[in-house]
N, C-alpha and C positions, 0 to 999 in steps of 0.2 A: 741239491735241494729237492729235485724231482724224485730221487731215490728214497727220500725220507717220507714222501706222501703215502698215505694209505691207499690201498687198492681202489676203493670207491672214489677217493679224491682224484686219482689218476684217470679213472673212467670219466668222471665229471669234467675234468680239465680237457680231456681228449674231445668230448662232445662239444664243449664250449668253443674250442679252437676250430673244430670242423664247421660249426655253425657260422662263426665269424668269416672263415675262408669262403664257404659256399655263398653266403650273403654278399660278400664283396665281389666275387666272380660274377654272380647274377647281375648285380648292379653295374659292373664294369662292361659286360658284354650285351646287356639289354640296350637297345637303341632308344634314344630320346626322340620325341616328336620333332620333326623337321618339316616345315611347310613345303619347301621345294621338293624334298625327297618324296613326301606323301603324294604330291601332285604328279611328279614325273615318273614314279615307279609304282604304279598300283599293285603290281604282283608282289611287291616287297613290303606292303603296308603292315603285314602281320608282325613285322619286327618292331613296329612303333605303337601298335594298337594297345598294348598293356600300359604304356606310358600315358596315352590319351585317357584311358579309363581311370587309372590309379591317381593321376595328378588332378583329376576332375577339371581338366582344361576347358571343357565345353559347358559344364553345369552353369546355368544362369544366363547363358548367352542367347541372344535372339537369332533367328534363322539366318539373317543376312551375314552375321559374323561367322556362323558356322560355315557358310558357303565361301566367305572370304578366306578362311583358314584351310578348309578341306576340299574346296572346289564343288562342282555340281555333284549331287548324290547319284548313285546307280539307279535308285528308284525312290519315289516319294510317297507321301501319305496314301494310306488306304482308307476305306470307308470307316473302319473301326478305330484307326489310330492315326494321330498326327505325328508322322515320323519320317526320318530319312534313313536310307540304307546305303552303306558304302562297301563295295567289295574290298577285301583285304588280302587277297592272294591265298596261296596254299603253302603251309609250312612243309619243308622237305621231311620225308620220313619213309620208313620201310613199308608201312601199312597204308592202304588207301584210306585217306581221311576225307570227311565231307568238307565241302567248302564252307567257309564262315564269312559273315558280314558284320560290320559295325552297325548297330541299331541305335539311333538317336531319337528319343521320344520327347515331344514338345507338349507343353500345356500353356495355353495363352501365349503362343508364339515364342516361348522360352524353353530351353533345354532343361528337362527335369531328370532324365535318366539316360545313361550311355552304357551299352552292354554288347556282348557278342552273341550272335544267333547263327544257327546253321542255315545255309542257303536252301531254299525250298525248290 
């Protein structure tokens, strides 16, 4: 059957299979948020941070629920922003990368935005 496909169809099939495989592997090896792991291994939080952001786990939650889930933040609100910052550790790599933090922004005591920022 595959030998009967046209060249362009074979290329399209190859990319489709590659996409499915890569998506599956990313999903399989990306760690899901785990409250106990988050609290006990701050240097490995980078493994779970994508799940926290993509799942919108914190959106709409009040501050006390964020603290219940993630623990006390590394730093809190500044004069211009009502926010929490959590250190997430450093991903292993060959090149020196800047440290990143999870930034949680509140409006009216409720989470409205969760993102990653470079540590200053």
